[in-house]
C-alpha positions in Angstrom: 0.0 0.0 0.0 1.4 3.5 -1.0 1.0 6.2 1.6 1.5 10.0 1.2 5.0 11.2 1.5 3.7 14.6 2.6 0.0 15.2 3.1 0.6 19.0 2.8 2.1 18.8 -0.7 0.3 18.0 -3.9 2.3 16.0 -6.3 1.8 12.9 -8.6 1.2 10.7 -5.6 -1.8 12.7 -4.4 -4.5 10.5 -6.2 -3.0 7.2 -4.8 -2.7 8.8 -1.4 -6.3 9.8 -1.2 -7.5 6.5 -2.6 -5.4 4.5 -0.1 -6.6 6.7 2.8 -10.2 6.0 1.7 -9.4 2.2 1.8 -7.8 2.5 5.2 -10.7 4.4 6.6 -13.2 1.8 5.2 -11.1 -1.0 6.7 -10.9 0.6 10.1 -14.6 1.4 10.1 -15.4 -2.3 9.2 -13.2 -3.5 12.0 -14.9 -1.2 14.4 -18.4 -2.3 13.3 -17.3 -6.0 13.7 -15.9 -5.3 17.2 -19.2 -3.5 18.1 -21.4 -6.3 16.8 -19.2 -9.0 18.6 -19.5 -7.1 21.9 -23.2 -7.0 21.5 -23.3 -10.7 20.8 -21.4 -11.3 23.9 -23.9 -9.3 26.0 -27.0 -10.9 24.3 -27.5 -13.4 27.1 -28.5 -11.6 30.2 -28.6 -13.1 33.7 -31.5 -13.5 36.0 -29.9 -10.9 38.3 -29.9 -8.3 35.5 -33.6 -9.0 34.7 -34.6 -8.6 38.4 -32.6 -5.4 38.7 -34.1 -3.9 35.5 -37.6 -4.8 36.4 -39.5 -1.7 37.0 -43.1 -2.4 35.9 -45.9 -4.5 37.3 -48.6 -6.5 35.6 -50.6 -9.7 35.5 -49.1 -12.7 37.1 -51.2 -15.8 36.6 -50.6 -19.6 36.8 -53.1 -22.1 35.5 -52.8 -25.8 36.6 -54.7 -28.9 36.1 -54.6 -30.6 39.4 -56.8 -31.8 42.2 -57.8 -29.4 45.0 -55.7 -31.4 47.5 -52.7 -31.2 45.1 -52.9 -27.5 44.5 -53.5 -26.7 48.2 -50.4 -28.7 49.3 -48.3 -27.2 46.5 -49.1 -23.6 47.6 -48.6 -24.4 51.3 -45.3 -26.1 50.7 -44.0 -23.3 48.5 -44.8 -20.7 51.1 -42.8 -22.6 53.6 -39.9 -23.5 51.4 -39.5 -19.9 50.0 -40.2 -18.1 53.3 -37.0 -16.1 52.9 -38.2 -14.7 49.6 -41.4 -13.4 51.4 -43.9 -14.7 48.9 -47.5 -13.5 49.1 -50.1 -16.3 49.1 -52.0 -16.2 45.8 -55.7 -16.3 45.4 -56.8 -19.7 44.1 -60.0 -20.2 42.1 -61.3 -23.3 40.4 -62.5 -23.3 36.8 -63.6 -26.8 35.8 -60.7 -29.2 36.3 -58.2 -26.3 36.5 -57.1 -24.0 39.2 -56.1 -20.4 38.6 -53.5 -18.9 40.9 -53.6 -15.1 40.9 -50.3 -13.7 42.2 -49.8 -10.0 43.2 -49.0 -7.9 40.2 -45.8 -6.9 42.0 -44.5 -10.4 42.1 -40.9 -10.2 40.9 -39.6 -12.2 37.9 -37.4 -14.6 39.8 -40.1 -15.6 42.3 -42.7 -16.0 39.5 -40.2 -18.4 37.8 -39.9 -20.4 41.1 -43.7 -20.6 41.4 -44.1 -22.1 38.0 -41.3 -24.6 38.4 -42.5 -25.7 41.9 -46.1 -26.2 40.7 -44.9 -28.4 37.9 -42.8 -30.6 40.1 -44.9 -30.3 43.3 -46.5 -33.8 43.2 -43.9 -36.2 44.6 -45.9 -39.1 43.1 -45.5 -37.7 39.6 -42.3 -36.9 37.8 -43.9 -34.0 35.9 -47.1 -32.1 35.4 -47.6 -31.0 31.7 -50.7 -29.1 32.5 -49.2 -26.0 34.1 -48.8 -22.7 32.4 -48.0 -19.2 33.7 -48.4 -15.7 32.3 -46.2 -12.8 33.2 -47.0 -9.4 31.9 -44.3 -7.0 31.0 -45.2 -3.3 31.0 -45.3 -1.4 27.7 -42.7 1.1 29.0 -40.2 -1.6 30.0 -36.6 -0.7 29.4 -33.1 -2.2 29.7 -33.0 -6.0 29.4 -36.9 -6.0 29.3 -37.3 -3.7 26.3 -37.4 -6.7 23.9 -40.5 -8.0 25.8 -42.3 -4.7 26.3 -46.1 -5.0 26.2 -46.2 -8.7 26.2 -47.7 -11.4 28.4 -44.9 -14.1 28.5 -46.1 -17.7 28.6 -44.2 -19.8 31.2 -43.9 -23.6 31.2 -41.5 -26.5 31.8 -41.1 -28.9 28.8 -41.6 -32.6 29.3 -38.1 -33.1 28.0 -36.6 -31.2 31.0 -34.1 -33.3 33.0 -32.5 -30.5 35.0 -35.5 -29.6 37.2 -34.2 -26.1 38.1 -35.4 -23.9 35.2 -38.4 -22.6 33.4 -39.0 -21.7 29.8 -41.2 -19.0 28.3 -42.6 -18.2 24.9 -43.2 -14.7 23.7 -46.4 -13.5 21.9 -44.4 -13.6 18.7 -43.3 -17.2 19.4 -39.7 -16.7 20.5 -38.6 -19.2 23.1 -36.3 -18.7 26.0 -34.8 -20.9 28.8 -34.3 -19.3 32.2 -32.0 -21.3 34.5 -32.1 -20.5 38.2 -29.3 -18.6 40.0 -28.3 -14.9 39.9 -25.6 -15.6 37.3 -27.8 -18.0 35.3 -28.3 -16.9 31.6 -31.5 -16.3 29.8 -30.9 -18.5 26.8 -32.7 -18.0 23.4 -33.8 -21.4 22.1 -33.4 -22.5 18.5 -36.9 -23.9 18.4 -40.2 -23.1 20.1 -40.9 -25.9 22.6 -44.5 -24.8 23.3 -46.5 -22.5 21.0 -47.9 -19.4 22.6 -51.3 -19.6 24.1 -53.1 -16.3 25.0 -54.3 -15.9 28.5 
């Protein structure tokens, strides 16, 4: 590559100099763009801790479970005891046919809601798994930060039958994007390559 001998003088090298400088600027710009995109990619997976910190809005928090009255009562009671340090508020429970609707306070934080859904799914010690449990967590329209991508949506929570880790939940967005939330402050929210359960409106 030929560079200018003297940027202040105009001679036969001027044209090549200008063209090479243009090429250099294009290369540097491209490198900067790549670095920026790479950095964004590295930050794409947020942690549960970040989501809880960024949470600033309230909304509907509902869990619907197909269980017996004895099962749902025991599940709620046990959850309240096990998670006493998280100060959960007992949800109102209403029956609708063979399903029970748990209405949690609108202020229930994201992490606690995740724990509720997971516990209801695995609450019956006589069953490995309950496929008939869904939860909806409303994100405010003015959500910002890590929540901005979900603003104005009711996320549908579930645990897939294929789960063998027992300490996570999944959710599907209204536009059918699927995410896995593992438990723990540093646990990542992981986008899934396929939708494990199609979105169902509340």
